[in-house]
C-alpha positions as CSV (number, residue, x, y, z in Angstrom):
1,M,85.0,87.3,86.3
2,T,81.9,88.1,84.5
3,V,81.9,91.0,82.2
4,R,79.0,92.8,80.6
5,R,79.2,93.9,77.1
6,F,78.1,97.1,76.0
7,A,77.4,98.7,72.6
8,A,78.8,102.0,73.7
9,P,82.5,101.4,75.2
10,A,83.4,102.9,78.4
11,F,86.8,103.7,76.6
12,A,85.0,105.8,74.0
13,L,83.2,107.7,76.8
14,G,86.2,108.4,78.8
15,L,89.1,109.2,76.4
16,F,87.4,110.3,73.1
17,A,83.7,111.0,73.6
18,S,81.9,114.5,73.1
19,C,80.8,116.2,76.1
20,A,77.1,115.4,75.2
21,A,77.9,111.9,75.5
22,L,79.5,112.4,78.8
23,A,76.6,114.2,80.1
24,E,74.5,111.1,79.4
25,S,76.9,108.7,81.2
26,P,75.9,107.2,84.4
27,A,77.1,109.0,87.6
28,Q,77.3,108.2,91.2
29,E,73.9,108.6,93.0
30,A,75.5,109.4,96.4
31,E,75.3,113.1,97.3
32,T,78.8,114.7,96.7
33,P,80.3,116.8,99.2
34,S,81.0,120.5,98.6
35,P,84.1,120.9,96.1
36,V,87.5,121.9,97.0
37,T,87.7,123.9,93.7
38,T,85.3,124.8,90.9
39,S,88.2,125.7,88.7
40,A,89.8,123.8,85.8
41,W,93.3,122.8,86.4
42,S,95.7,126.0,85.5
43,E,98.8,123.9,84.4
44,A,100.3,120.4,83.8
45,V,104.1,120.3,84.9
46,I,106.4,118.3,82.8
47,S,109.9,117.2,83.9
48,V,112.3,117.2,80.5
49,S,115.8,116.9,79.6
50,D,115.9,119.8,76.8
51,L,113.2,122.4,76.9
52,D,113.2,123.6,73.5
53,Q,113.3,119.9,72.2
54,T,109.8,119.2,73.7
55,A,108.6,122.8,73.1
56,Q,109.0,122.2,69.4
57,F,105.9,120.2,69.4
58,F,103.8,122.6,71.4
59,R,104.9,125.5,69.3
60,E,105.5,124.5,65.8
61,I,102.6,121.6,65.6
62,A,100.2,123.1,68.3
63,G,100.7,126.8,67.6
64,Y,101.2,127.4,71.3
65,E,102.8,130.8,72.6
66,T,105.5,131.1,74.9
67,V,104.2,132.7,78.2
68,W,107.2,132.9,80.4
69,Q,110.7,131.4,80.7
70,G,113.4,131.8,83.1
71,E,115.2,130.1,86.0
72,L,113.8,128.3,89.1
73,G,113.9,130.0,92.2
74,Y,115.2,128.8,95.4
75,E,111.4,128.1,96.7
76,E,110.5,126.4,93.8
77,I,113.4,124.0,93.9
78,E,112.3,123.3,97.7
79,A,108.8,122.9,96.6
80,F,109.8,120.0,94.3
81,G,111.7,118.5,97.3
82,L,115.0,118.8,95.7
83,P,118.5,119.4,97.8
84,E,119.7,123.0,97.9
85,T,122.2,122.0,95.2
86,A,119.7,121.7,92.5
87,S,118.8,124.3,89.9
88,G,116.5,124.6,86.8
89,E,114.9,126.3,84.1
90,A,111.3,126.6,83.5
91,L,109.3,127.5,80.1
92,V,105.6,128.0,80.4
93,L,103.3,127.5,77.0
94,R,99.8,128.0,76.2
95,A,97.3,127.5,73.5
96,P,96.3,131.2,72.1
97,S,93.4,132.7,74.2
98,A,93.5,129.8,76.8
99,D,93.1,131.2,80.5
100,S,93.9,127.3,81.6
101,G,95.5,124.2,80.6
102,Y,99.0,125.6,80.5
103,I,102.0,123.4,80.1
104,R,105.1,124.0,82.2
105,L,108.1,122.5,81.1
106,V,110.8,122.1,83.5
107,R,114.7,121.0,83.3
108,F,116.3,120.3,86.5
109,D,120.0,120.5,87.1
110,N,122.3,119.2,89.6
111,A,119.4,117.5,91.0
112,G,120.6,113.7,90.9
113,R,119.9,110.7,89.0
114,K,116.8,111.2,86.5
115,V,114.6,108.3,85.2
116,P,111.5,108.2,83.2
117,T,108.3,108.1,85.6
118,R,106.8,105.7,83.0
119,P,109.5,103.6,81.1
120,G,107.8,102.2,78.1
121,A,104.7,103.8,78.8
122,R,102.6,100.7,78.4
123,A,98.8,101.3,79.3
124,W,98.7,98.3,81.7
125,D,101.7,99.7,83.7
126,T,100.1,101.7,86.7
127,G,101.5,104.9,88.4
128,C,102.1,108.5,87.5
129,F,100.2,110.4,84.7
130,W,100.1,108.8,81.3
131,S,98.8,111.6,78.9
132,I,97.7,115.0,78.5
133,M,94.6,115.3,76.3
134,V,93.7,117.8,73.3
135,R,91.5,118.0,70.5
136,A,92.7,118.0,66.7
137,N,92.0,119.2,63.3
138,D,93.5,117.5,60.4
139,L,95.1,114.8,62.6
140,E,96.5,113.0,59.7
141,A,98.6,116.2,58.9
142,I,99.5,116.5,62.4
143,Y,100.7,112.7,62.5
144,D,103.0,113.3,59.6
145,D,104.4,116.7,60.9
146,A,105.0,114.6,64.4
147,I,106.8,111.9,62.7
148,A,108.9,114.1,60.9
149,M,110.0,116.2,63.9
150,G,111.2,112.6,65.7
151,W,107.9,111.9,67.8
152,G,106.5,108.6,67.8
153,T,102.8,107.0,68.5
154,E,101.5,104.5,70.6
155,T,99.4,103.1,67.8
156,P,98.7,104.1,64.3
157,I,95.8,106.6,64.2
158,A,92.7,104.7,65.3
159,P,89.1,105.4,63.8
160,L,86.2,105.1,66.3
161,S,82.4,105.5,65.7
162,F,80.4,106.2,69.0
163,N,77.1,107.8,69.7
164,G,77.1,109.3,66.1
165,S,80.4,110.8,66.0
166,E,83.1,109.4,63.9
167,L,86.6,110.2,65.4
168,N,90.2,109.8,64.8
169,I,92.5,109.0,67.6
170,V,96.2,108.9,68.6
171,V,98.8,109.1,71.3
172,F,101.7,111.0,70.5
173,K,105.2,110.0,72.3
174,G,107.7,112.3,72.6
175,P,111.2,112.9,74.1
176,D,111.3,111.8,77.9
177,G,108.1,109.5,77.7
178,V,105.9,112.7,77.3
179,Q,102.5,111.6,75.8
180,I,100.0,113.9,74.0
181,Q,96.7,112.1,73.2
182,S,94.9,113.8,70.4
183,Y,91.4,113.0,68.8
184,E,89.7,114.6,65.9
185,R,86.1,115.0,65.3
186,L,85.2,114.1,61.7
187,N,81.3,114.8,61.4
188,R,80.6,117.0,64.3
189,P,81.6,120.4,65.3
190,I,83.5,121.0,68.4
191,P,81.4,121.6,71.4
192,E,80.1,124.9,72.1
193,G,82.2,127.1,74.3
194,F,85.4,125.3,73.6
195,T,88.2,127.7,72.6
196,P,88.4,127.7,69.1
197,F,91.9,126.2,67.7
198,E,93.7,125.8,64.5
199,R,95.4,122.4,64.8
200,L,95.6,121.1,68.5
201,S,93.6,122.6,71.3
202,R,94.4,123.5,74.9
203,P,94.6,120.5,77.0
204,F,91.1,119.4,78.6
205,N,91.8,116.4,80.6
206,I,94.7,114.5,82.0
207,M,94.9,110.6,82.3
208,Q,96.4,108.1,84.7
209,M,96.4,104.4,84.9
210,T,95.1,103.1,88.1
211,R,95.3,99.7,90.2
212,D,92.1,100.4,91.8
213,R,89.3,102.7,90.2
214,D,87.2,102.5,93.4
215,A,90.0,104.2,95.4
216,V,90.3,107.0,93.0
217,R,86.8,107.5,92.8
218,E,86.9,107.7,96.8
219,L,89.6,110.7,96.5
220,M,87.9,112.4,93.5
221,V,84.3,112.4,94.7
222,D,84.4,112.0,98.7
223,V,87.5,113.9,99.2
224,L,87.7,116.6,96.5
225,G,84.1,116.8,95.7
226,F,84.5,116.7,92.1
227,D,81.5,115.8,89.6
228,T,81.5,112.1,87.9
229,F,81.2,112.2,84.3
230,W,81.7,108.5,83.6
231,F,82.3,105.6,86.5
232,G,80.9,102.5,83.8
233,P,81.1,98.8,83.9
234,P,83.9,96.9,82.7
235,Y,83.9,96.9,78.7
236,L,85.3,94.2,76.1
237,D,85.1,94.5,72.5
238,D,83.2,91.9,70.4
239,E,85.8,91.7,67.7
240,P,89.6,92.5,67.9
241,T,90.0,96.0,67.6
242,L,92.8,98.6,67.1
243,M,92.7,100.8,70.2
244,P,94.7,103.7,71.2
245,L,95.8,102.5,74.6
246,G,98.0,99.9,72.6
247,I,96.2,96.9,74.2
248,P,97.2,93.9,71.6
249,Q,94.3,93.6,69.2
250,N,94.0,89.7,70.0
251,L,93.2,90.5,73.5
252,T,90.8,93.4,73.1
253,T,87.9,90.9,73.5
254,S,89.3,89.4,76.6
255,V,91.2,92.0,78.7
256,P,88.6,94.3,80.2
257,Y,89.0,98.1,81.2
258,K,87.2,100.3,83.5
259,A,87.2,104.3,83.1
260,G,86.3,106.8,85.6
261,I,86.4,110.5,84.5
262,F,86.0,113.3,87.3
263,S,86.2,117.0,87.1
264,P,85.3,120.2,89.5
265,P,81.6,121.1,89.2
266,T,81.0,123.8,86.2
267,Q,83.9,122.5,84.7
268,S,82.4,120.3,81.6
269,L,84.8,121.6,79.0
270,Y,88.1,121.6,80.9
271,G,89.8,120.6,84.2
272,R,89.0,116.6,83.9
273,M,91.1,113.9,85.4
274,E,90.4,110.3,83.9
275,Y,91.6,107.2,85.4
276,I,91.9,103.8,83.5
277,E,92.0,100.4,85.0
278,I,93.1,97.4,83.0
279,D,92.2,93.9,84.4
280,G,94.0,90.8,83.2
281,L,97.4,92.4,82.0
282,D,100.2,91.9,84.5
283,G,102.4,95.1,84.3
284,F,104.7,97.3,86.5
285,D,103.9,99.7,89.0
286,Y,106.0,102.9,89.0
287,E,104.1,104.7,92.0
288,D,107.4,105.6,93.5
289,R,108.9,107.4,90.4
290,C,106.2,110.2,90.5
291,H,108.4,113.0,91.5
292,A,111.1,115.5,90.6
293,P,113.6,115.3,89.1
294,N,112.5,112.5,87.3
295,L,111.2,112.8,83.5
296,G,107.6,113.0,82.4
297,I,104.3,114.4,83.5
298,L,104.7,115.2,87.2
299,S,101.7,117.2,88.4
300,V,98.7,119.3,87.7
301,S,97.6,122.4,89.6
302,Y,94.1,123.5,90.6
303,P,93.3,127.3,91.6
304,V,91.6,127.6,95.0
305,E,90.1,130.7,96.8
306,R,91.8,129.7,99.9
307,V,94.7,127.4,100.4
308,D,94.1,126.9,104.1
309,D,90.6,126.2,103.8
310,A,91.2,123.8,100.9
311,L,93.9,122.0,103.0
312,D,91.5,121.7,106.0
313,T,88.9,120.2,104.1
314,I,91.1,117.5,102.4
315,V,92.8,116.6,105.7
316,S,89.2,116.7,107.4
317,R,87.7,114.1,105.1
318,G,90.7,111.9,105.6
319,W,93.4,112.5,103.0
320,E,97.0,113.1,103.8
321,I,98.8,116.3,102.5
322,E,102.1,115.2,100.7
323,R,104.1,118.6,100.8
324,G,103.4,122.1,102.1
325,P,101.9,124.5,102.3
326,Y,104.4,126.4,100.6
327,T,104.8,129.9,99.1
328,V,106.9,130.4,96.1
329,D,107.1,133.2,93.3
330,R,105.8,131.3,90.4
331,L,105.7,133.3,87.2
332,P,103.2,134.0,85.2
333,Y,101.0,133.9,88.3
334,G,103.2,135.8,90.6
335,L,103.3,135.0,94.3
336,T,101.6,131.7,95.1
337,R,100.6,129.5,98.2
338,A,100.2,125.9,97.6
339,F,100.3,122.3,98.9
340,T,100.2,118.8,97.2
341,I,98.3,115.5,97.8
342,K,99.1,112.1,96.0
343,A,96.6,110.0,94.0
344,P,96.1,106.4,94.7
345,D,98.9,105.5,92.2
346,G,101.3,108.4,93.0
347,A,100.3,111.1,90.5
348,T,100.7,114.6,92.4
349,I,97.7,117.0,92.5
350,E,98.7,120.7,93.6
351,F,96.4,123.4,95.0
352,M,97.3,126.9,94.8
353,Q,96.3,130.1,95.7
354,N,97.5,133.4,94.2
355,I,98.3,135.7,96.9
356,D,99.9,138.5,94.8
357,D,96.9,140.3,94.4
């Protein structure tokens, strides 16, 4: 395969670029259909073994606050596709002042065997969600605190220069394979309009490793009507490079990767979904593990105005519904009606309507 080299890597534009840089990225010229939603994703659901153990990172390092904690109701157990004998507890966290990007930690009990959705979490293994992305202040101090707490990292803190921005990036690895990808701007301010934060910001992006970026684009753009922030050509480094995805340095000049970033219209700061396709490294595919009660990042939820309209639109554009619609009393939102679909590599995307108003 012939790979064209570019001075500005797609990887930088995807994982770590500023909003301004993303706005300058090439997008698809074809007309985008009407969006299923124009809202940022409201929460990410993470299945964990111990709520407090994982929450410690968000509370003590990120400064997140507890929104709600309680037992899972029967309707939620059913919505996860679990047997009636199952039970569980949820803990919802958010960054101060955040109105989206909540983190819902869920512990499932009596639900059968649990395995990691992505054992080893290698970037060239496909399937399920790989990481949740946040911005950082004083990343070196956060790194030290996370290591002291027992979290690991995919690589050491990696420096990156892009488009006039100097960045530090690291992927934190916690219990049950949970990964929080953090990057810090060193010479430029945080984008205007982004919620202020002290150490780690509210999540603004979620990443998945894919076998076929073109299949992902079909879902994101042709079915969901999302905007394209980046869909660039394959990228190779000119010299061996430390990269946060963990590709061995000696292979960064011969193993290309391709990025695709999408989000609902009007959501340039939040609500993004990012997909990376890596060519030339043979990994495992974990598409069949992306479900409860398995451990790891299970899903993201997008609010919609009317669930029935969203469902009909998605079906009319040729995509299958995985589960629902179902009605659950999901705190802190109240009574909600929702359904889910599967991305091409197995990750679950939920669309929910608050009907408790």
